[in-house]
C-alpha positions in Angstrom: 70.3 -44.7 -2.2 72.7 -42.4 -0.2 71.5 -39.4 -2.3 67.9 -40.3 -1.6 68.6 -40.6 2.1 70.2 -37.2 2.1 67.3 -35.5 0.4 65.4 -33.2 2.9 61.8 -34.1 3.6 59.0 -32.2 5.2 59.2 -32.4 8.9 56.4 -34.4 10.5 53.5 -32.3 11.5 54.4 -29.5 9.1 51.0 -28.1 7.8 50.5 -27.9 4.1 49.1 -24.6 2.7 45.4 -24.6 1.8 45.0 -25.7 -1.8 48.2 -27.8 -1.7 47.5 -31.1 -3.6 49.7 -32.8 -1.0 47.0 -32.6 1.6 44.3 -33.8 -0.8 42.1 -30.7 -0.3 41.4 -27.7 -2.5 41.0 -24.1 -1.3 37.7 -23.3 0.2 35.3 -21.1 -1.8 32.4 -18.9 -0.8 29.1 -20.0 -2.2 26.0 -17.8 -2.1 22.8 -19.7 -1.5 19.5 -18.0 -2.4 16.6 -18.7 -0.2 13.4 -18.1 -2.1 11.2 -18.2 1.0 13.4 -15.6 2.8 13.4 -13.3 -0.2 9.6 -13.6 -0.4 9.3 -12.8 3.3 11.5 -9.7 2.9 9.4 -8.5 -0.1 6.3 -8.8 2.0 7.8 -6.9 4.9 8.8 -4.1 2.5 5.2 -4.0 1.2 3.9 -3.9 4.8 6.3 -1.0 5.5 4.9 0.9 2.7 1.4 0.2 4.0 2.3 1.4 7.5 3.8 4.6 6.0 0.5 5.3 4.2 -1.4 4.7 7.4 0.7 7.2 9.3 0.1 9.8 6.5 -3.6 9.1 6.7 -3.6 9.6 10.5 -1.7 12.8 10.1 -4.2 14.0 7.6 -7.1 13.2 10.0 -5.3 15.1 12.8 -4.9 18.1 10.5 -8.6 17.9 9.6 -9.6 17.7 13.3 -7.6 21.0 13.9 -9.4 22.6 10.9 -12.7 21.4 12.5 -11.9 23.3 15.6 -11.3 26.5 13.6 -14.5 26.0 11.7 -16.4 25.5 15.0 -14.9 28.8 16.3 -15.9 30.6 13.1 -19.4 29.1 13.2 -20.6 32.0 15.4 -20.0 34.4 12.5 -21.0 32.3 9.5 -24.0 30.0 9.8 -25.1 27.8 7.0 -28.8 27.9 6.0 -31.2 25.2 6.9 -31.8 24.4 3.2 -28.0 24.0 2.6 -27.6 21.6 5.5 -30.7 19.5 4.5 -29.5 19.3 1.0 -26.0 18.1 2.0 -27.5 15.5 4.4 -29.7 14.1 1.6 -26.7 13.9 -0.8 -24.7 12.1 1.9 -27.5 9.6 2.6 -27.8 8.8 -1.1 -24.0 8.3 -1.5 -23.9 6.1 1.6 -26.7 3.9 0.3 -24.9 3.6 -3.0 -21.7 2.5 -1.2 -23.5 -0.1 0.9 -25.0 -1.6 -2.3 -21.8 -1.5 -4.4 -18.9 -2.3 -2.0 -20.3 -3.6 1.3 -17.8 -6.4 1.8 -14.8 -4.1 1.1 -16.0 -0.9 2.8 -17.5 -2.0 6.2 -15.3 0.4 8.2 -16.0 3.4 5.9 -19.7 2.6 5.8 -19.8 2.6 9.6 -17.9 5.9 9.8 -20.1 7.6 7.3 -23.2 6.4 9.1 -22.0 7.8 12.4 -21.2 11.1 10.8 -24.7 11.3 9.3 -26.2 10.6 12.7 -24.2 13.4 14.3 -25.2 15.7 11.4 -28.9 14.9 12.1 -28.4 15.7 15.8 -26.8 19.0 15.1 -29.6 19.8 12.5 -32.2 19.2 15.2 -30.3 21.6 17.4 -30.6 24.1 14.6 -26.8 24.1 14.3 -27.0 24.1 10.5 -23.3 24.9 10.1 -22.3 21.9 12.1 -24.8 19.7 10.3 -23.5 20.8 7.0 -19.9 20.2 8.0 -20.6 16.7 9.3 -22.7 15.8 6.2 -19.8 16.9 3.9 -17.4 14.8 6.0 -19.7 11.8 5.5 -19.6 12.4 1.7 -15.8 12.6 1.8 -15.6 9.3 3.6 -17.8 7.7 0.9 -15.8 9.3 -1.9 -12.5 8.0 -0.5 -13.9 4.5 -0.1 -15.1 4.5 -3.7 -11.7 5.7 -4.9 -10.0 2.9 -2.9 -12.3 0.2 -4.1 -12.1 1.3 -7.8 -8.7 -0.4 -8.2 -10.2 -3.8 -7.3 -11.7 -5.6 -10.3 -13.9 -8.5 -9.4 -13.2 -11.0 -6.6 -9.8 -11.4 -5.0 -7.4 -14.0 -6.5 -6.2 -16.9 -4.4 -3.5 -15.6 -2.1 -4.3 -11.9 -2.9 -4.3 -9.6 0.2 -5.8 -6.1 0.2 -3.8 -3.3 1.7 -5.3 -1.5 4.7 -5.7 1.5 2.5 -4.6 2.4 -1.1 -0.8 3.1 -1.3 0.6 6.1 -3.2 3.4 4.6 -5.3 5.4 5.3 -8.4 7.4 3.2 -10.8 11.2 3.1 -10.3 11.9 2.0 -13.8 10.2 1.7 -17.2 8.0 -1.3 -16.4 5.5 -3.7 -17.9 2.2 -4.1 -16.2 0.7 -7.6 -16.6 -2.8 -8.9 -16.5 -2.0 -11.2 -13.6 0.5 -11.7 -10.8 3.3 -13.5 -12.6 5.8 -13.2 -15.4 3.9 -15.7 -17.4 0.9 -13.4 -17.8 0.6 -11.2 -20.8 1.7 -7.5 -20.7 -1.3 -5.2 -20.5 0.5 -1.9 -20.9 3.9 -0.2 -20.0 4.6 2.6 -17.7 7.5 5.0 -17.8 9.9 5.7 -14.9 8.3 7.9 -12.2 4.7 7.2 -13.3 2.3 7.7 -10.3 0.3 4.6 -9.4 -1.9 3.4 -6.6 -1.4 0.0 -5.0 -4.5 -1.8 -3.8 -3.4 -5.4 -3.0 -0.6 -7.9 -3.4 -0.1 -11.6 -4.1 3.3 -13.0 -3.3 5.8 -10.4 -4.7 3.3 -8.9 -7.2 1.4 -5.7 -6.5 -2.0 -4.9 -8.0 -1.9 -1.3 -9.1 -4.0 1.3 -11.0 -2.8 4.3 -12.9 -4.1 7.8 -13.6 -5.7 6.7 -16.9 -7.9 4.2 -15.1 -6.0 1.1 -16.1 -5.1 -1.6 -13.7 -2.7 -4.6 -13.6 0.1 -6.3 -11.8 3.7 -5.2 -11.3 6.6 -6.9 -9.6 7.3 -5.5 -6.2 10.8 -4.2 -6.9 9.5 -2.1 -9.8 7.4 0.2 -7.5 8.3 2.4 -4.6 6.9 5.0 -2.3 5.8 8.1 -4.2 8.1 11.0 -3.7 6.7 14.4 -2.6 7.6 17.0 -5.2 
């Protein structure tokens, strides 16, 4: 008993180190918790960023075209198009516009309005006998129609539930060798495979899946992390 009484004991209030069984607690551990909703939101924001980049590129292209238009207007005094050339271009633009209205009216309302306005301006210039200006505006109308058809070509049939169209087609490329599926999900069958760096165009998205088309005219769905902005080479 005397020996037991002489045995030193821990002073009252002395803290035990973390993980010491004496305090009945184990060392704390860091646990990573995945939030599917947060990850999905981040993925959508990344897609929207790609969309905004494409819009900026489109606006820059329009600005460049406006500058070229000024140059053409200045050169108009030296090289005037013939009346027949202008009339032919206007007729071709009108036919293309009517075809667009019939084939893709719900998806191309903005482009249809823009092409219609360009054709009206072309007619005004034609009546003023400014055949060079009329020809230029008619060709611009045809370009708008052609771009709209190209953008709509990647959409096959009606949109799926939850599918959202991009404001304009996105120039993308694959970041790895990737499977392209027939639907937006890993449970869908593989339609074809693309190699790393393959150029594709993104048309829409559903959750974290992007609806794409390739240069061979094929289309399908890819997981968002498998595509990125196309690099300028």
